[in-house]
C-alpha positions in Angstrom: 16.9 -0.7 -1.1 15.6 1.4 -4.2 14.3 4.7 -3.5 10.3 5.1 -3.9 9.0 7.3 -6.4 5.5 8.3 -6.0 3.3 6.4 -8.8 0.6 8.2 -10.6 -2.9 6.9 -10.0 -3.7 4.0 -12.6 -7.4 3.4 -13.3 -9.2 0.2 -12.5 -9.1 -2.3 -9.6 -8.6 -2.1 -5.9 -5.7 -1.3 -3.6 -5.0 -2.2 0.0 -3.8 1.1 1.8 -1.4 0.7 4.6 -1.1 4.4 5.3 -1.4 8.1 4.0 1.0 10.8 4.7 1.0 14.6 3.8 4.8 14.4 3.5 6.7 12.1 0.9 9.5 11.4 3.2 7.2 10.1 5.8 5.5 7.9 3.4 9.0 6.8 2.1 10.1 6.1 5.7 7.1 4.1 6.4 7.5 2.2 3.1 11.2 1.2 4.2 9.8 0.2 7.6 7.1 -2.3 6.2 9.0 -3.6 3.2 11.1 -6.1 5.1 8.0 -7.3 6.9 5.7 -7.6 3.8 8.5 -9.5 1.8 7.3 -12.7 3.5 3.7 -12.0 2.6 4.8 -11.8 -1.2 3.4 -8.4 -1.7 5.3 -5.3 -2.8 4.3 -1.9 -1.2 4.4 1.3 -3.3 3.8 4.8 -2.8 1.6 6.9 -5.0 0.3 10.5 -4.7 -3.4 11.0 -4.7 -5.2 14.3 -4.0 -2.2 15.8 -2.2 -1.6 12.6 0.1 1.1 10.1 -0.4 -0.4 6.6 0.1 1.4 3.5 0.8 -0.5 0.5 -0.7 -0.2 -2.9 -2.1 -2.0 -3.9 -5.3 -3.9 -3.4 -7.3 -6.2 -6.3 -7.3 -9.0 -6.6 -10.0 -11.7 -7.5 -7.5 -12.6 -5.9 -4.2 -12.9 -9.5 -2.8 -9.3 -10.2 -3.6 -8.2 -7.0 -2.0 -10.2 -7.6 1.0 -8.6 -11.1 1.5 -5.0 -9.6 1.1 -5.9 -6.8 3.6 -7.4 -9.5 6.2 -4.2 -11.5 5.8 -1.8 -8.4 6.3 -4.0 -7.2 9.2 -3.8 -10.8 10.8 -0.2 -11.5 10.2 1.3 -8.1 10.9 -1.4 -6.3 12.7 -1.7 -3.5 9.9 -4.7 -1.4 9.9 -5.8 -1.5 6.2 -8.2 0.2 4.0 -9.5 -0.8 0.6 -9.7 1.9 -1.9 -10.4 2.1 -5.7 -7.0 2.1 -7.6 
């Protein structure tokens, strides 16, 4: 497994946030935990730092509706609490 490096924010689209952490190591541990589960959903979770928090997310998606469909699918399949956020 590769090491996650926080990605800088990129403009545009919407992300499905799976978790937010104050500590990068905690975000990376959560990322490692969900990567195996999410492989079957054909999405790749990533970590990025925004306003002092390390956010684990999938996306971005160009439209909010598309992000919402992915969020609903992940919640239904895996029980994740998700949030839609501008990317």
